[in-house]
C-alpha positions in Angstrom: 75.8 -4.7 20.0 77.0 -3.0 23.1 79.6 -0.2 22.9 81.6 1.7 25.4 81.9 5.5 25.4 84.8 7.4 26.7 84.6 11.1 27.5 87.8 12.8 26.5 88.3 16.3 27.8 89.3 18.6 24.9 89.6 21.8 26.9 87.6 24.0 29.3 86.1 27.5 29.5 83.8 29.7 31.5 80.4 30.4 30.0 77.8 33.1 30.9 74.8 31.6 32.6 72.4 33.3 30.2 73.7 30.9 27.6 73.3 27.8 29.8 69.9 28.6 31.3 66.9 30.6 30.1 66.8 32.3 33.6 70.6 32.8 33.8 72.5 36.0 34.2 76.0 37.4 33.7 77.6 34.9 36.1 79.7 32.1 34.6 80.0 28.4 35.1 82.7 26.0 34.0 82.3 24.0 30.8 84.4 21.1 29.6 84.8 20.5 25.8 84.6 16.8 25.0 85.3 14.3 22.3 83.2 11.1 22.8 85.1 8.0 21.8 82.9 5.0 20.9 84.7 1.6 21.3 83.5 -1.9 20.8 82.8 -1.9 17.1 84.9 -3.0 14.1 86.8 0.4 14.3 86.8 3.3 16.7 84.2 6.0 16.2 83.8 9.4 17.7 81.1 12.0 18.4 82.4 15.5 17.8 85.9 16.3 16.7 87.2 18.8 19.1 88.0 22.4 18.3 91.0 23.0 15.9 91.1 26.8 15.8 91.0 27.6 19.6 92.0 31.3 19.1 89.4 31.9 16.4 86.7 30.2 18.3 87.6 32.2 21.4 87.5 35.5 19.5 84.1 34.6 18.0 82.6 33.8 21.4 84.3 36.4 23.6 81.0 38.0 24.6 79.7 35.0 26.4 82.9 33.0 27.0 85.1 35.5 28.8 88.8 34.5 28.7 88.2 32.0 25.9 88.9 28.3 25.7 91.8 27.0 27.8 93.4 23.9 26.2 96.5 22.1 27.3 98.7 20.6 24.6 97.7 17.1 25.5 94.0 18.0 25.2 94.2 18.9 21.5 92.4 16.4 19.3 95.3 14.3 18.0 97.3 14.0 21.2 94.1 13.4 23.1 93.1 10.5 20.9 96.6 9.1 20.9 96.5 9.0 24.7 93.4 6.7 24.3 95.3 4.5 21.8 93.5 5.8 18.7 95.1 6.8 15.4 93.0 9.3 13.3 93.3 7.1 10.2 91.6 4.2 12.1 88.4 6.2 12.9 85.6 4.9 10.7 82.8 7.3 11.5 82.6 10.8 13.0 79.1 11.8 14.3 78.4 15.5 14.4 75.6 16.8 16.6 75.7 20.2 15.0 78.0 22.6 13.1 79.5 24.9 15.6 83.3 25.0 15.5 84.0 23.2 18.8 82.0 20.2 17.6 83.1 19.7 14.0 86.0 21.7 12.7 88.7 19.1 13.2 87.0 16.6 10.9 89.7 17.0 8.2 92.2 15.1 10.3 90.2 11.9 10.1 91.3 10.9 6.6 89.3 7.6 6.3 86.2 8.5 8.3 82.6 9.2 7.1 81.0 12.3 8.6 77.5 11.4 10.0 75.3 14.5 10.1 71.6 15.3 10.1 70.0 15.5 6.7 67.5 17.9 8.2 68.9 21.4 8.4 72.3 20.4 6.9 73.9 23.8 6.0 75.7 22.5 2.9 79.4 21.9 2.6 80.1 25.4 1.2 79.2 26.9 4.6 81.6 24.7 6.6 85.2 25.4 7.6 87.3 25.3 4.4 89.4 22.3 5.4 86.3 20.3 6.3 84.6 21.3 3.1 87.6 20.2 1.1 87.7 16.8 2.9 84.0 16.3 2.1 84.6 16.6 -1.6 86.0 13.1 -1.5 83.3 10.6 -2.6 81.6 8.7 0.2 82.8 11.0 3.0 79.4 12.5 3.9 76.6 10.3 5.4 73.4 12.3 5.9 71.0 10.6 8.3 67.5 11.1 9.7 65.5 9.2 12.3 67.2 5.8 11.9 69.6 3.2 13.0 72.6 4.7 11.3 74.9 1.8 12.3 74.1 -1.3 14.3 73.3 -0.2 17.9 73.6 3.5 17.1 70.5 5.6 16.4 70.3 9.2 15.2 67.4 11.5 15.7 66.7 15.1 14.7 66.3 17.7 17.5 66.7 21.2 16.0 66.2 24.2 18.4 69.9 24.9 19.2 70.7 24.7 15.5 68.6 23.7 12.5 70.7 20.6 12.1 71.1 19.6 15.7 70.7 15.8 16.2 71.0 13.3 19.0 73.0 10.1 19.0 71.7 7.1 21.0 74.2 4.4 21.6 73.6 0.9 23.0 75.9 0.1 25.9 76.1 -2.5 28.7 74.6 0.0 31.1 71.7 1.0 28.8 71.1 3.2 25.9 73.2 6.3 26.2 72.1 9.6 24.5 74.5 12.3 23.5 72.2 15.2 22.7 74.9 17.8 21.8 74.2 21.3 22.9 70.5 20.8 23.5 71.7 19.8 27.0 74.7 21.7 28.2 74.5 20.7 31.9 72.8 18.0 33.9 70.6 20.8 35.4 69.1 21.4 31.9 67.6 17.9 31.6 67.3 16.8 35.2 65.8 20.0 36.6 64.0 20.9 33.3 65.8 24.3 32.9 65.8 25.2 29.2 69.0 26.5 27.7 69.3 30.2 27.0 68.6 31.7 23.6 66.0 29.1 22.7 62.3 28.8 22.2 61.2 27.3 25.5 58.4 25.2 24.1 60.5 23.8 21.3 63.3 23.1 23.8 60.9 21.2 26.1 59.6 19.1 23.3 63.2 18.3 22.2 64.0 17.4 25.8 61.1 15.1 26.0 62.3 13.4 22.8 65.8 13.0 24.3 64.4 11.4 27.4 62.3 8.9 25.3 65.3 7.9 23.2 67.5 6.5 25.9 68.2 5.5 29.5 71.2 7.7 30.3 71.6 11.3 29.0 75.1 12.8 28.9 75.2 16.6 28.7 77.6 18.1 26.2 79.7 20.3 28.4 79.2 19.4 32.1 82.4 18.7 34.1 80.3 16.5 36.3 80.3 13.9 33.6 83.8 12.9 34.8 82.6 12.7 38.4 79.6 10.6 37.7 81.6 8.4 35.3 85.1 7.9 36.7 87.7 8.1 34.1 85.0 9.2 31.7 84.1 5.6 30.9 80.4 5.0 30.2 79.3 1.5 29.6 
C-alpha cells in the first residue's frame, strides 16, 4: 500500500542552537511545528497531534525557545486539519513519536482514534496530560507497538535517545519509504551532515541515526522549515 503524507504547519518558534546541535551555541534558528497527515488508507491518520497548550508549553521551554511558540488561529490543530478536509472523528490512528507536549497533547480531540506509541519506554498514562490520560481510559484506545508493521505499509521502530519512548515511523509512499523520526532529527543538517542533536549521548545518537537511514529512503526532520521548500505544499508521495 502506498500512502501520501502532508506536512501541516502547526506553528513556529526560534530554538537555541545548543538544542539543535551538539556543537551549537546560544544563537537560534527557526523551527516549524508539524502535524503529519497520512492519506490513502481506509481513513485518515496522523503522526503527532500538534500542541494544545501553547502558553504552557512556551513557559516550560522559555530557556531555550525565547519568545515561545507563535501560532496563528488557522494553525491550531482542528482548524488546520479542517483546512485539509479532515474531521477529527474520522481519524483512525494517531502515531506518537514521543511524549513531549507539542507532539501528543491534543490527542483527546480525536475521539475515535487509537494512539500508537512505543511499548519500550512508555511512561504510563498517569504521567500524561490529564485530558489525554482520561481519553486513554476508554478500552482499545491505546496501541503499544515495537519493531513491527503496525499497519499495512507502516512500520514502527524504537529509537530512544531523545526520550526513552522515542520511535520512528516508516511509511510506504509512491516516492519510496518515508521515515518520520520525531525529535531524533530536528533539521536536515542533523541527518545529512551527521551533526548530533544537543543534549544527547553522541554515540547513542549516531547509532539511532544509522537505524533511521536503514529504515527508509527519505528522512523527514521533525521541525525543519525546509521541508516545505523541498516538498512544495508539504506533499510527500
